[in-house]
N, C-alpha and C positions, 0 to 999 in steps of 0.2 A: 539516476543512481544507475540502473537496468544501462544506460547508454554507455554511460562511465566505468563500465565492469565487461560491457562488449556482451551480452547473457540475453538471451531471447527471455520472451514473456512466456514461451512455453516449458522453457527449461526451469523457471523459475517455480510453477507454478505445478511442474511437476513435482519438485524439489520437497516445497509445502503442503502437500497434495491436496491441490483445492483445483478447480478448471479454471481453464483460461478464461472464460467467462466472471468468474468469479475475480479472479487476480483482477480481468480487466474495471471491474466495478470500484474495486478498491483502487484504482491508480485511478483512475476518473474523480474520485472523490465522494463516490454515490452510497458508498455503504453508509447502512446505519452504526456500522460497529465494528471493531476487526477484535478480535479476541486477540489475547496478548500470547499467547502460545505460537497466534499464526508470525503476527506482528516480530517476535524474538527467531523461529523461522528463517522472515524474510532478512533478516539484519544480518542472521549467521549465513546464511546465501552470498549476501553483496558484503562483506565485512564490513557492515557500519553500523552506528546508532541509530534508535528511533526518530533523536532530532535531524538525523538526515535525507528521513524520505518524510515524514510529517512536518506538516506549516497547518499552524491554527490561526485561524480568521473566525472577527467575533463581528458580532455586528449589534447594534442598536434595537432596533426592528426587525423582530425575528417575520413578520408578516411578510421581509419586502428578501429576506437574507436567504430563500432558498436557494 
């Protein structure tokens, strides 16, 4: 979505009030969680809905799915 909007990660991070490193963790799917307020700010900035930027993968065996 960043590429579609021609936005730099540092501009998004600054807008939502988090570090570029934390934004990177979110983008890579390594975050253990994300606050709804943070998600709302991301969507506001990118003019999208949460479903446009979030994908959920389900796994039957959690030991394998890290």
